[in-house]
TORKOL-4160 file (C-alpha; in steps of 0.2 Angstrom, whole numbers, padded with zeros to 4 digits, m for minus):
264
<pt num="1" X="m0014" Y="m0118" Z="m0044"/>
<pt num="2" X="m0004" Y="m0102" Z="m0043"/>
<pt num="3" X="0015" Y="m0104" Z="m0040"/>
<pt num="4" X="0020" Y="m0101" Z="m0022"/>
<pt num="5" X="0034" Y="m0088" Z="m0022"/>
<pt num="6" X="0042" Y="m0074" Z="m0012"/>
<pt num="7" X="0029" Y="m0063" Z="m0017"/>
<pt num="8" X="0013" Y="m0074" Z="m0013"/>
<pt num="9" X="0022" Y="m0080" Z="0004"/>
<pt num="10" X="0024" Y="m0062" Z="0010"/>
<pt num="11" X="0008" Y="m0056" Z="0001"/>
<pt num="12" X="0019" Y="m0042" Z="m0006"/>
<pt num="13" X="0005" Y="m0035" Z="m0018"/>
<pt num="14" X="m0008" Y="m0033" Z="m0002"/>
<pt num="15" X="0007" Y="m0025" Z="0008"/>
<pt num="16" X="0011" Y="m0012" Z="m0005"/>
<pt num="17" X="m0008" Y="m0008" Z="m0007"/>
<pt num="18" X="m0010" Y="m0003" Z="0011"/>
<pt num="19" X="m0001" Y="0015" Z="0009"/>
<pt num="20" X="m0017" Y="0026" Z="0006"/>
<pt num="21" X="m0013" Y="0044" Z="0007"/>
<pt num="22" X="m0027" Y="0056" Z="0012"/>
<pt num="23" X="m0019" Y="0072" Z="0008"/>
<pt num="24" X="m0020" Y="0082" Z="m0009"/>
<pt num="25" X="m0007" Y="0094" Z="m0016"/>
<pt num="26" X="m0018" Y="0109" Z="m0022"/>
<pt num="27" X="m0006" Y="0112" Z="m0036"/>
<pt num="28" X="m0005" Y="0094" Z="m0043"/>
<pt num="29" X="m0020" Y="0086" Z="m0037"/>
<pt num="30" X="m0008" Y="0072" Z="m0030"/>
<pt num="31" X="m0005" Y="0067" Z="m0013"/>
<pt num="32" X="0008" Y="0077" Z="m0003"/>
<pt num="33" X="0025" Y="0069" Z="m0006"/>
<pt num="34" X="0031" Y="0066" Z="0012"/>
<pt num="35" X="0014" Y="0057" Z="0017"/>
<pt num="36" X="0020" Y="0041" Z="0010"/>
<pt num="37" X="0035" Y="0041" Z="0021"/>
<pt num="38" X="0025" Y="0045" Z="0037"/>
<pt num="39" X="0013" Y="0031" Z="0033"/>
<pt num="40" X="0026" Y="0018" Z="0029"/>
<pt num="41" X="0036" Y="0022" Z="0045"/>
<pt num="42" X="0021" Y="0020" Z="0056"/>
<pt num="43" X="0015" Y="0004" Z="0048"/>
<pt num="44" X="0033" Y="m0003" Z="0051"/>
<pt num="45" X="0031" Y="0003" Z="0069"/>
<pt num="46" X="0015" Y="m0007" Z="0071"/>
<pt num="47" X="0024" Y="m0023" Z="0063"/>
<pt num="48" X="0038" Y="m0021" Z="0075"/>
<pt num="49" X="0026" Y="m0019" Z="0090"/>
<pt num="50" X="0018" Y="m0035" Z="0085"/>
<pt num="51" X="0034" Y="m0044" Z="0085"/>
<pt num="52" X="0039" Y="m0037" Z="0101"/>
<pt num="53" X="0023" Y="m0043" Z="0109"/>
<pt num="54" X="0026" Y="m0060" Z="0102"/>
<pt num="55" X="0044" Y="m0060" Z="0109"/>
<pt num="56" X="0039" Y="m0054" Z="0126"/>
<pt num="57" X="0025" Y="m0066" Z="0128"/>
<pt num="58" X="0038" Y="m0079" Z="0125"/>
<pt num="59" X="0049" Y="m0071" Z="0138"/>
<pt num="60" X="0035" Y="m0074" Z="0150"/>
<pt num="61" X="0034" Y="m0092" Z="0145"/>
<pt num="62" X="0053" Y="m0095" Z="0148"/>
<pt num="63" X="0051" Y="m0086" Z="0164"/>
<pt num="64" X="0037" Y="m0097" Z="0170"/>
<pt num="65" X="0047" Y="m0112" Z="0167"/>
<pt num="66" X="0063" Y="m0105" Z="0175"/>
<pt num="67" X="0072" Y="m0105" Z="0159"/>
<pt num="68" X="0084" Y="m0090" Z="0163"/>
<pt num="69" X="0095" Y="m0092" Z="0148"/>
<pt num="70" X="0081" Y="m0094" Z="0135"/>
<pt num="71" X="0072" Y="m0078" Z="0143"/>
<pt num="72" X="0088" Y="m0067" Z="0141"/>
<pt num="73" X="0090" Y="m0074" Z="0123"/>
<pt num="74" X="0073" Y="m0068" Z="0119"/>
<pt num="75" X="0075" Y="m0052" Z="0126"/>
<pt num="76" X="0091" Y="m0048" Z="0118"/>
<pt num="77" X="0081" Y="m0050" Z="0101"/>
<pt num="78" X="0068" Y="m0037" Z="0108"/>
<pt num="79" X="0083" Y="m0025" Z="0111"/>
<pt num="80" X="0088" Y="m0026" Z="0094"/>
<pt num="81" X="0071" Y="m0022" Z="0089"/>
<pt num="82" X="0070" Y="m0007" Z="0101"/>
<pt num="83" X="0087" Y="m0001" Z="0093"/>
<pt num="84" X="0079" Y="m0003" Z="0076"/>
<pt num="85" X="0063" Y="0008" Z="0081"/>
<pt num="86" X="0075" Y="0022" Z="0087"/>
<pt num="87" X="0084" Y="0022" Z="0071"/>
<pt num="88" X="0068" Y="0025" Z="0062"/>
<pt num="89" X="0066" Y="0041" Z="0071"/>
<pt num="90" X="0081" Y="0047" Z="0061"/>
<pt num="91" X="0072" Y="0044" Z="0045"/>
<pt num="92" X="0056" Y="0053" Z="0052"/>
<pt num="93" X="0068" Y="0068" Z="0056"/>
<pt num="94" X="0073" Y="0071" Z="0037"/>
<pt num="95" X="0055" Y="0078" Z="0036"/>
<pt num="96" X="0055" Y="0097" Z="0040"/>
<pt num="97" X="0041" Y="0105" Z="0049"/>
<pt num="98" X="0035" Y="0113" Z="0033"/>
<pt num="99" X="0034" Y="0096" Z="0024"/>
<pt num="100" X="0024" Y="0087" Z="0039"/>
<pt num="101" X="0012" Y="0102" Z="0040"/>
<pt num="102" X="0008" Y="0100" Z="0021"/>
<pt num="103" X="m0002" Y="0084" Z="0026"/>
<pt num="104" X="m0005" Y="0086" Z="0044"/>
<pt num="105" X="m0022" Y="0093" Z="0043"/>
<pt num="106" X="m0027" Y="0077" Z="0033"/>
<pt num="107" X="m0023" Y="0066" Z="0048"/>
<pt num="108" X="m0039" Y="0073" Z="0056"/>
<pt num="109" X="m0041" Y="0065" Z="0074"/>
<pt num="110" X="m0028" Y="0051" Z="0070"/>
<pt num="111" X="m0015" Y="0050" Z="0083"/>
<pt num="112" X="0000" Y="0039" Z="0089"/>
<pt num="113" X="m0009" Y="0039" Z="0105"/>
<pt num="114" X="m0022" Y="0027" Z="0097"/>
<pt num="115" X="m0009" Y="0013" Z="0095"/>
<pt num="116" X="m0016" Y="m0001" Z="0104"/>
<pt num="117" X="m0001" Y="m0012" Z="0102"/>
<pt num="118" X="0010" Y="0001" Z="0110"/>
<pt num="119" X="m0002" Y="0002" Z="0125"/>
<pt num="120" X="m0001" Y="m0017" Z="0126"/>
<pt num="121" X="0018" Y="m0017" Z="0127"/>
<pt num="122" X="0016" Y="m0004" Z="0141"/>
<pt num="123" X="0004" Y="m0014" Z="0150"/>
<pt num="124" X="0015" Y="m0031" Z="0148"/>
<pt num="125" X="0030" Y="m0021" Z="0155"/>
<pt num="126" X="0020" Y="m0015" Z="0170"/>
<pt num="127" X="0016" Y="0003" Z="0165"/>
<pt num="128" X="m0002" Y="0003" Z="0167"/>
<pt num="129" X="m0016" Y="0016" Z="0167"/>
<pt num="130" X="m0034" Y="0011" Z="0166"/>
<pt num="131" X="m0039" Y="0027" Z="0157"/>
<pt num="132" X="m0030" Y="0022" Z="0142"/>
<pt num="133" X="m0041" Y="0008" Z="0139"/>
<pt num="134" X="m0056" Y="0021" Z="0138"/>
<pt num="135" X="m0047" Y="0027" Z="0122"/>
<pt num="136" X="m0052" Y="0012" Z="0112"/>
<pt num="137" X="m0066" Y="0002" Z="0107"/>
<pt num="138" X="m0071" Y="m0016" Z="0100"/>
<pt num="139" X="m0057" Y="m0029" Z="0099"/>
<pt num="140" X="m0043" Y="m0017" Z="0103"/>
<pt num="141" X="m0052" Y="m0012" Z="0120"/>
<pt num="142" X="m0054" Y="m0031" Z="0123"/>
<pt num="143" X="m0035" Y="m0035" Z="0120"/>
<pt num="144" X="m0030" Y="m0020" Z="0131"/>
<pt num="145" X="m0042" Y="m0026" Z="0145"/>
<pt num="146" X="m0034" Y="m0043" Z="0145"/>
<pt num="147" X="m0016" Y="m0036" Z="0146"/>
<pt num="148" X="m0021" Y="m0024" Z="0160"/>
<pt num="149" X="m0028" Y="m0038" Z="0170"/>
<pt num="150" X="m0014" Y="m0050" Z="0167"/>
<pt num="151" X="0003" Y="m0052" Z="0177"/>
<pt num="152" X="0018" Y="m0042" Z="0169"/>
<pt num="153" X="0035" Y="m0048" Z="0165"/>
<pt num="154" X="0041" Y="m0042" Z="0181"/>
<pt num="155" X="0028" Y="m0053" Z="0191"/>
<pt num="156" X="0034" Y="m0068" Z="0181"/>
<pt num="157" X="0052" Y="m0064" Z="0185"/>
<pt num="158" X="0049" Y="m0062" Z="0204"/>
<pt num="159" X="0039" Y="m0078" Z="0204"/>
<pt num="160" X="0054" Y="m0086" Z="0195"/>
<pt num="161" X="0065" Y="m0080" Z="0210"/>
<pt num="162" X="0053" Y="m0087" Z="0223"/>
<pt num="163" X="0052" Y="m0104" Z="0214"/>
<pt num="164" X="0071" Y="m0104" Z="0216"/>
<pt num="165" X="0069" Y="m0101" Z="0235"/>
<pt num="166" X="0075" Y="m0084" Z="0235"/>
<pt num="167" X="0067" Y="m0072" Z="0247"/>
<pt num="168" X="0053" Y="m0062" Z="0239"/>
<pt num="169" X="0039" Y="m0056" Z="0251"/>
<pt num="170" X="0021" Y="m0060" Z="0249"/>
<pt num="171" X="0016" Y="m0042" Z="0246"/>
<pt num="172" X="0027" Y="m0043" Z="0230"/>
<pt num="173" X="0020" Y="m0060" Z="0224"/>
<pt num="174" X="0002" Y="m0057" Z="0229"/>
<pt num="175" X="0002" Y="m0038" Z="0222"/>
<pt num="176" X="m0013" Y="m0031" Z="0212"/>
<pt num="177" X="m0006" Y="m0034" Z="0194"/>
<pt num="178" X="m0016" Y="m0019" Z="0188"/>
<pt num="179" X="m0006" Y="m0007" Z="0198"/>
<pt num="180" X="0011" Y="m0001" Z="0193"/>
<pt num="181" X="0026" Y="m0010" Z="0199"/>
<pt num="182" X="0034" Y="m0002" Z="0214"/>
<pt num="183" X="0052" Y="m0005" Z="0222"/>
<pt num="184" X="0053" Y="m0016" Z="0237"/>
<pt num="185" X="0069" Y="m0016" Z="0248"/>
<pt num="186" X="0068" Y="m0036" Z="0251"/>
<pt num="187" X="0068" Y="m0039" Z="0232"/>
<pt num="188" X="0083" Y="m0026" Z="0230"/>
<pt num="189" X="0093" Y="m0036" Z="0243"/>
<pt num="190" X="0089" Y="m0053" Z="0235"/>
<pt num="191" X="0094" Y="m0045" Z="0218"/>
<pt num="192" X="0110" Y="m0039" Z="0225"/>
<pt num="193" X="0115" Y="m0056" Z="0232"/>
<pt num="194" X="0111" Y="m0065" Z="0216"/>
<pt num="195" X="0123" Y="m0053" Z="0207"/>
<pt num="196" X="0136" Y="m0061" Z="0218"/>
<pt num="197" X="0131" Y="m0079" Z="0217"/>
<pt num="198" X="0123" Y="m0083" Z="0200"/>
<pt num="199" X="0131" Y="m0076" Z="0184"/>
<pt num="200" X="0116" Y="m0082" Z="0173"/>
<pt num="201" X="0103" Y="m0073" Z="0183"/>
<pt num="202" X="0114" Y="m0057" Z="0184"/>
<pt num="203" X="0116" Y="m0057" Z="0166"/>
<pt num="204" X="0096" Y="m0058" Z="0164"/>
<pt num="205" X="0094" Y="m0044" Z="0177"/>
<pt num="206" X="0106" Y="m0033" Z="0165"/>
<pt num="207" X="0096" Y="m0038" Z="0150"/>
<pt num="208" X="0081" Y="m0032" Z="0158"/>
<pt num="209" X="0088" Y="m0016" Z="0163"/>
<pt num="210" X="0094" Y="m0014" Z="0145"/>
<pt num="211" X="0077" Y="m0017" Z="0140"/>
<pt num="212" X="0070" Y="m0004" Z="0152"/>
<pt num="213" X="0083" Y="0008" Z="0146"/>
<pt num="214" X="0079" Y="0005" Z="0128"/>
<pt num="215" X="0061" Y="0009" Z="0131"/>
<pt num="216" X="0066" Y="0026" Z="0139"/>
<pt num="217" X="0078" Y="0030" Z="0125"/>
<pt num="218" X="0064" Y="0027" Z="0112"/>
<pt num="219" X="0053" Y="0038" Z="0123"/>
<pt num="220" X="0066" Y="0052" Z="0123"/>
<pt num="221" X="0069" Y="0051" Z="0104"/>
<pt num="222" X="0050" Y="0052" Z="0101"/>
<pt num="223" X="0048" Y="0067" Z="0112"/>
<pt num="224" X="0062" Y="0076" Z="0103"/>
<pt num="225" X="0056" Y="0071" Z="0086"/>
<pt num="226" X="0039" Y="0079" Z="0090"/>
<pt num="227" X="0046" Y="0094" Z="0097"/>
<pt num="228" X="0057" Y="0096" Z="0082"/>
<pt num="229" X="0042" Y="0093" Z="0069"/>
<pt num="230" X="0028" Y="0103" Z="0078"/>
<pt num="231" X="0036" Y="0112" Z="0092"/>
<pt num="232" X="0024" Y="0116" Z="0106"/>
<pt num="233" X="0008" Y="0113" Z="0096"/>
<pt num="234" X="m0005" Y="0101" Z="0102"/>
<pt num="235" X="m0004" Y="0085" Z="0095"/>
<pt num="236" X="m0016" Y="0077" Z="0081"/>
<pt num="237" X="m0032" Y="0070" Z="0089"/>
<pt num="238" X="m0032" Y="0084" Z="0103"/>
<pt num="239" X="m0018" Y="0077" Z="0113"/>
<pt num="240" X="m0005" Y="0088" Z="0122"/>
<pt num="241" X="0008" Y="0083" Z="0109"/>
<pt num="242" X="0027" Y="0085" Z="0116"/>
<pt num="243" X="0021" Y="0091" Z="0133"/>
<pt num="244" X="0013" Y="0075" Z="0137"/>
<pt num="245" X="0026" Y="0064" Z="0129"/>
<pt num="246" X="0038" Y="0072" Z="0141"/>
<pt num="247" X="0029" Y="0067" Z="0156"/>
<pt num="248" X="0033" Y="0049" Z="0152"/>
<pt num="249" X="0052" Y="0051" Z="0152"/>
<pt num="250" X="0063" Y="0043" Z="0166"/>
<pt num="251" X="0049" Y="0032" Z="0173"/>
<pt num="252" X="0057" Y="0014" Z="0173"/>
<pt num="253" X="0047" Y="m0001" Z="0171"/>
<pt num="254" X="0058" Y="m0011" Z="0183"/>
<pt num="255" X="0062" Y="0001" Z="0198"/>
<pt num="256" X="0071" Y="m0012" Z="0208"/>
<pt num="257" X="0084" Y="m0015" Z="0195"/>
<pt num="258" X="0088" Y="0003" Z="0195"/>
<pt num="259" X="0088" Y="0005" Z="0214"/>
<pt num="260" X="0101" Y="m0008" Z="0217"/>
<pt num="261" X="0114" Y="0002" Z="0207"/>
<pt num="262" X="0119" Y="0011" Z="0223"/>
<pt num="263" X="0122" Y="m0006" Z="0233"/>
<pt num="264" X="0138" Y="m0011" Z="0224"/>
């Protein structure tokens, strides 16, 4: 029986075999140097997306059991991961437009728009668009369909408030979870009152706002990185590139938490 070790536990050999470059330098016959960086960064993104989904699903469990402190603790971990995702953009931006262009054509139709896990994250946060499911097939489409039809973190949050006997209207509790979250004045009044009477709940609200802001920070850095790397060119896979990404900016996942800022 092989000795159990760091390498076998983490499957390091298999992990390091996953970076398969598609490009070929016409002079050396070897892969273009910067493609390895591009692959590793995006594989790491996918691993962090997996962990974020793991953590956010646990947040829903905590909210469903009225565990405010535990939910906030889990969200703080997600925030640290988001900061790491943003920091990785700095590494990508060390690649010049010419260096990216050296292997970009070899990506063919592969595009970041095809990240099923990122779409799952959006759906879990309440940012839902049925059209996005049509971009996928097989097991990925099934996962996305389940996320699309499932309640969001916001739904779990308002139901927790309802169980605390705080005024939450039925139109919010019984909303179609397949639709985007929209603001509600009664919910906003409830939140304003909670800020003055429940320190723990106010802290959770602020951490949820941090999460929303962190997602928007990630989107902004992503847009600017794409603009810096390919300018106004279309993205790989036929997407609109930076032009599309710019349309996703400043669209909060939790609009009520932003609306109440003027009420203090």
